[in-house]
C-alpha positions, -999 to 999 in steps of 0.1 A, spaced: -366 153 475 -404 155 469 -401 162 432 -378 132 428 -402 109 447 -431 122 427 -413 114 394 -405 79 406 -441 74 417 -455 87 384 -433 63 365 -446 34 386 -482 45 382 -478 47 345 -463 12 344 -491 -2 365 -517 15 342 -501 2 310 -503 -34 323 -534 -31 345 -515 -51 371 -490 -45 399 -460 -66 407 -440 -71 439 -412 -48 428 -437 -20 421 -454 -26 454 -421 -25 472 -411 8 456 -445 23 464 -442 11 499 -408 27 503 -423 61 490 -456 60 509 -451 37 538 -481 27 559 -505 47 537 -499 23 508 -510 -7 529 -542 12 540 -548 22 504 -546 -13 491 -572 -24 517 -595 3 504 -590 -8 468 -595 -45 477 -628 -36 493 -639 -17 461 -639 16 480 -630 39 451 -655 56 429 -646 78 400 -675 103 395 -675 117 359 -696 146 349 -714 146 316 -710 160 291 -678 177 303 -658 146 313 -645 163 344 -641 139 373 -635 136 410 -629 105 431 -649 95 461 -629 72 484 -642 54 515 -625 58 548 -614 30 572 -632 42 603 -664 26 616 -683 57 606 -678 47 570 -671 82 558 -662 89 522 -638 116 510 -637 135 478 -602 137 463 -581 147 433 -554 120 435 -525 142 425 -535 174 443 -560 172 472 -581 152 496 -608 164 519 -597 141 547 -582 153 580 -550 133 573 -543 152 541 -544 186 559 -525 173 590 -499 149 576 -494 163 541 -500 200 542 -494 210 578 -466 187 589 -452 177 555 -446 141 567 -464 124 539 -465 129 501 -502 121 500 -529 104 521 -543 69 518 -574 81 499 -552 97 472 -531 65 469 -563 43 468 -576 65 439 -543 64 420 -540 26 425 -577 18 416 -575 41 385 -542 25 374 -556 -10 378 -589 -1 362 -608 -13 392 -626 19 404 -663 20 400 -673 47 374 -704 67 381 -718 91 355 -736 122 368 -748 154 351 -723 183 352 -747 202 374 -746 175 401 -708 173 398 -706 210 403 -725 207 435 -701 180 447 -672 204 439 -688 232 458 -691 210 490 -653 208 492 
Protein backbone atom coordinates (compact mmCIF):
# COMPACT_ATOMS: atom_id res chain seq x y z
CA UNK A 1 0.00 0.00 0.00
CA UNK A 2 2.70 2.51 0.97
CA UNK A 3 4.61 2.02 -2.28
CA UNK A 4 1.46 2.67 -4.34
CA UNK A 5 0.70 5.80 -2.29
CA UNK A 6 4.27 6.98 -2.71
CA UNK A 7 4.10 6.51 -6.50
CA UNK A 8 0.86 8.47 -6.70
CA UNK A 9 2.31 11.22 -4.50
CA UNK A 10 5.52 11.40 -6.56
CA UNK A 11 3.48 11.87 -9.72
CA UNK A 12 1.52 14.69 -8.10
CA UNK A 13 4.69 16.39 -6.79
CA UNK A 14 6.20 16.21 -10.29
CA UNK A 15 3.07 17.73 -11.85
CA UNK A 16 3.09 20.56 -9.31
CA UNK A 17 6.79 21.20 -9.90
CA UNK A 18 6.36 21.29 -13.67
CA UNK A 19 3.67 23.98 -13.46
CA UNK A 20 4.82 25.71 -10.25
CA UNK A 21 1.18 25.69 -9.17
CA UNK A 22 -1.24 23.36 -7.44
CA UNK A 23 -4.86 22.83 -8.45
CA UNK A 24 -7.86 21.66 -6.44
CA UNK A 25 -7.69 18.09 -7.80
CA UNK A 26 -4.05 17.76 -6.76
CA UNK A 27 -4.81 19.17 -3.32
CA UNK A 28 -7.70 16.75 -2.97
CA UNK A 29 -5.53 13.76 -3.86
CA UNK A 30 -2.73 14.90 -1.54
CA UNK A 31 -5.25 15.39 1.25
CA UNK A 32 -6.55 11.86 0.68
CA UNK A 33 -2.99 10.50 0.99
CA UNK A 34 -1.74 12.66 3.86
CA UNK A 35 -4.84 13.87 5.71
CA UNK A 36 -4.50 16.54 8.38
CA UNK A 37 -0.74 16.79 7.86
CA UNK A 38 -1.32 18.36 4.45
CA UNK A 39 -3.44 21.15 5.94
CA UNK A 40 -0.75 21.86 8.50
CA UNK A 41 1.95 21.77 5.84
CA UNK A 42 0.12 24.28 3.65
CA UNK A 43 -0.07 26.69 6.61
CA UNK A 44 3.69 26.39 7.08
CA UNK A 45 4.29 27.04 3.36
CA UNK A 46 1.87 29.99 3.35
CA UNK A 47 3.84 31.53 6.25
CA UNK A 48 7.12 31.13 4.34
CA UNK A 49 8.36 28.62 6.89
CA UNK A 50 10.52 26.47 4.61
CA UNK A 51 14.22 27.08 4.00
CA UNK A 52 16.36 25.01 1.68
CA UNK A 53 19.91 25.19 2.97
CA UNK A 54 22.42 24.45 0.20
CA UNK A 55 26.09 23.75 0.79
CA UNK A 56 28.70 25.27 -1.46
CA UNK A 57 30.43 24.08 -3.48
CA UNK A 58 28.93 20.56 -3.11
CA UNK A 59 25.29 21.47 -3.79
CA UNK A 60 24.13 19.13 -1.00
CA UNK A 61 21.05 20.37 0.78
CA UNK A 62 18.76 19.97 3.75
CA UNK A 63 15.48 21.66 4.57
CA UNK A 64 14.79 23.63 7.73
CA UNK A 65 11.06 23.81 8.39
CA UNK A 66 9.34 25.79 11.12
CA UNK A 67 7.02 24.10 13.56
CA UNK A 68 3.55 25.24 14.52
CA UNK A 69 4.03 25.39 18.26
CA UNK A 70 4.40 28.59 20.21
CA UNK A 71 8.03 27.71 20.84
CA UNK A 72 8.75 28.41 17.16
CA UNK A 73 11.01 25.41 16.79
CA UNK A 74 12.55 24.54 13.45
CA UNK A 75 13.23 21.03 12.24
CA UNK A 76 15.78 19.71 9.78
CA UNK A 77 14.40 17.26 7.28
CA UNK A 78 15.04 15.39 4.08
CA UNK A 79 11.55 15.46 2.55
CA UNK A 80 11.55 11.95 1.11
CA UNK A 81 13.32 10.18 3.98
CA UNK A 82 13.58 11.82 7.40
CA UNK A 83 12.54 14.59 9.77
CA UNK A 84 14.00 15.38 13.17
CA UNK A 85 10.57 16.13 14.71
CA UNK A 86 8.82 14.03 17.31
CA UNK A 87 5.85 13.31 15.04
CA UNK A 88 8.09 11.67 12.44
CA UNK A 89 9.44 9.20 14.98
CA UNK A 90 6.09 8.59 16.65
CA UNK A 91 3.52 8.63 13.83
CA UNK A 92 5.67 7.59 10.85
CA UNK A 93 8.37 5.29 12.20
CA UNK A 94 6.95 3.86 15.42
CA UNK A 95 3.22 3.57 14.75
CA UNK A 96 3.25 3.64 10.95
CA UNK A 97 0.08 5.73 10.90
CA UNK A 98 1.40 8.40 8.53
CA UNK A 99 3.50 8.29 5.38
CA UNK A 100 5.39 11.43 6.44
CA UNK A 101 5.15 14.37 8.82
CA UNK A 102 3.88 17.89 8.10
CA UNK A 103 7.44 19.25 7.89
CA UNK A 104 8.34 16.81 5.13
CA UNK A 105 5.13 17.71 3.28
CA UNK A 106 5.80 21.43 3.70
CA UNK A 107 9.30 20.98 2.28
CA UNK A 108 7.99 18.95 -0.68
CA UNK A 109 5.24 21.46 -1.41
CA UNK A 110 7.45 24.55 -1.08
CA UNK A 111 10.14 23.00 -3.27
CA UNK A 112 7.61 21.93 -5.91
CA UNK A 113 6.07 25.41 -5.96
CA UNK A 114 9.45 27.12 -5.92
CA UNK A 115 8.55 29.09 -2.80
CA UNK A 116 11.15 27.91 -0.31
CA UNK A 117 13.77 30.38 0.79
CA UNK A 118 17.21 29.25 -0.44
CA UNK A 119 20.13 29.84 1.89
CA UNK A 120 23.70 29.20 0.71
CA UNK A 121 26.24 28.13 3.32
CA UNK A 122 29.76 26.73 3.13
CA UNK A 123 29.92 22.93 3.08
CA UNK A 124 31.64 22.98 6.46
CA UNK A 125 28.65 24.74 8.03
CA UNK A 126 26.25 22.31 6.35
CA UNK A 127 28.28 19.39 7.72
CA UNK A 128 27.83 20.80 11.22
CA UNK A 129 24.07 20.94 10.65
CA UNK A 130 24.06 17.31 9.51
CA UNK A 131 26.06 16.28 12.56
CA UNK A 132 23.44 17.83 14.87
CA UNK A 133 20.78 15.39 13.66
